[in-house]
N, C-alpha and C positions, 0 to 999 in steps of 0.2 A: 463370549467376551469375558475375560477374567475380572475378578474383583479389583485387582491392582490396576488394570487398565481403565476401569470405570472411574477411579479416583486419582488417576495419574496427574491430572492438572492441578491438584490441590497444592503440590509443592511450589509450582510457579506462582499460584495466587498468594501464598504465604510470603514468598520471596518478594513479590511486587509490593505487598503491604509493608514489609520490613524496609524496603528501599525508599518508598515514596511517601509513606504516611506522615512521618515527622516533618520533612521539609515542606510538604503541602500544608500541614497544619500551621507551621510557622508563617508561611506566606499569607494564609487566610487570617491568622490572628493579627498580622500587621496591617491587613487590608480587609476589615470585616464586611465591606460592601460586596466582596466576592460571594458571600453567602446567598446573595440574591441572583447569582449567576453560576448555577451548577455546571454548565458546560465549561466555563472558564476554570473551575476547580478541577474538573475531570481532565482538562488538557494540561494543567500544571502537574497533576499526578502522573499523567502519561509521559510527560517530558522527563520526569525523574526516573520512571520505570525504564523508558527506552534508552536513557543515557547509560544504563547498565546492560539491559537485555540486548539492545540493538547491535552492539559491536560483536557479541558472541554469536548471535544468529547470523550476522553477516559473514563472520569468519567461517562458520560451519557450512554456509551455502555458497562460498566463493566459487567453487568449481561449477555449480549449477548456474550462477549468474554469468560466468564467463561464457558458458555454452549458450545461454539464452540472450543475454544483453550484448556482450562484446561482439559476438558473432553476427547479430542481426540488426542492432540499433543503428540508424543512420538518419541524416538530414536533421530537421528540427525535431527534438525529442521532448515529449511531455511526460514527466515523471509524476504520476498521480500518488499523492501521499508520500512525499520525498523524505519525510522524517528528518534525520540528521545528515542526510545526503550520502548515505552509504553506497547508493547506486552509481554516483557520479564517477567513481574511480574505475568502474567497469566499462565506461563509454570509450570507444575508440575515437580519439581526437581527430584522426585523419578522415573519419567518415561522418562524424556528428558535427553539424555546423552551429547548432544552438541547443543549450540545455535549459529547458523550462521546468522549474521545480514548483510543483503545486503542493503547498503545505499550509492548511488552515491554522495549525498550532504555532502561533508566533513565538512561543517559548523555545522553539527549535531553530529559529531563523538564523541566529548568529553562527551556530555551529554548521548549519547547512551552507551558509555563505563560505565559510572556511573550507568545507569539503569541496565545494564547487571550484573554488580558487585553486586548491591543491591539485585538482584534476585538470586545470588549464582553462576553466570557464569563468569569466568575470563579467560583472555588470558594466564596468567601465569600457570593455571592448565590445559590448553588445552580444556576447556569446552566452550570457547567463541572464535569465529572467526569473525572478522569484515572485510567485503569486500566492496570496493568502486566502483566496476564495475557495469554496468547496468544489469538488469535482462535478457536482450537479449544476453549478453555475456556469454553464457553457457560454452564456452571453458575455460574462466578464472575461472568460478565457479568450474568446475570439476578439473582443475589444482590445485586450491587453496585447495581443499578438498581431493586431492590425488587419484582420480580414477573415474571409470565409475559408474554412477548412485549411488551416495553415500548417498542420502537423504531419510529419512523415511517420513518426513512431510514437505510440503511447505505451508506457511501461507502468505496470502495477505490480508491486512486490508487497504482498501481505497488506493490502489496502482496501480492496473492494469488499472485504469482510466487514467494514465499518462505515462505508458511505451510506447516506440516507437514500431511500428509494432506489436500491441498487439496480433493478432491472431498467428503470427509466434512465438512470445515470449512465449505465453501460451503453444503452442504445443511443443516447444523445451524444456521448463522446465519439462513438463509432460513426454516426451518421452526420454530425454537424462539425466536429473538430478534426477528424481524421481525413486526410486527402485520399482521393481515389488512388489505389495502388499502395497506400500506406498500410501499416501493420500494428496490431495490438500484441504486446508481449506481456504475459503474466505468470506469476508464481503465487498461488493462493492456497490456503487450506480450505477444504470444501466439505459439503455434506456427504457423508458416507452412503454408498449404495446399499449397505447392509442395514435393514430396518432397526435391529437391536442397537447398533452403534449410533445410528442417526438419532434414536430416542434419547440416548445419553448426551449427545451433542446439544440437543434442544433443551434437555434438563439443566445443563450447566451454563447455557448461554446467558441467562439474566445475571448471574453472579459474575461470570467472566467479563461480561460487557461493562460492569461497574468499574472493574480494576483496569480494563484495557480500552477505555474511551469508546465504548459502544461496539466493540468487536463481537461478531456473531460467528459461532462455530458451525452453524448448520446451513450455510448458503451454498447452493449448487452453482457457483459463479461460472464455472466452465460451460455449464449447460445454458445459462442465461446469455453468455456471449455467443454461443452457437445460434441461439434463437433470434438474435438480431438479424441474421441473414445478410445476403449481399457479399458473402465472402468468396473470394477466388480460391483461397487455400485455407484449410483448417487443420491444425495439428494440436492434439492434446495428449499428454503423456504424464506418467507418474515419476516419482523419485526412485532411483535405483535402490533396491533393498529395503524400501519403507514397509513397515508392518501395516497391512491393509486393515487391521483391527484397531489401529490407534485412533484416538479421538481427533488427532490432527492429521487428516489425510490430505496430502498435497496433490495439486494438479498444476502442471505447467502448460502453457499454450502459446501458439503463434498463429494468429489469424491475419490473413492478407486481404485487404478490401479490393473488390473488383474495380478495375480501372475504367 
């Protein structure tokens, strides 16, 4: 692994600080009580970062999302970590009956609602539900959706890297929230299978997580999803042409739950 690749993420870190530090500082200065709520400050920071980073990442991954989301998502769709709602526009309205956006960062909710509405999903019609609980809170998810295993499709785009207790969360979503015959679709950056690269992912994770709301670079999310078991179909693949020695190694997946 070259020296350049080892330090390649520093540019993104500096850009994130440049974008978000000052507006986050101003909001904290205006409301000093935020100093006692570091999670709230982190989410304010992330909302400013993602307002710039999110659109570009979405644009660059449009083809991937059309192949993963548009082609497969159907029925009641739970978008875990919906952010600013970039995934909504990839949903096929003729096949998706309800878009459920799970986003704990309330600073993103207004834009998320606008994105859902632009894609044809609205709270007024009942085709859009916005939840502010975390992905680990399956009880609140189930209660909000009115019952046991209500979801046909779970989507996670660059989200499981930051949820708390990821293995338990993935298992709970798959076993408690997803219907039999339902599917999990994901696109995540994951732990490299190469020990040298994985070491650097772990090295940078504490600093990276501060700037990107707890994001971890070294989670083998695709392997944890496989370990849940009970899958009728398992598909995992990488991005075409992606450098396997990059610190951000992506894996896409489609897992269908046994009926």
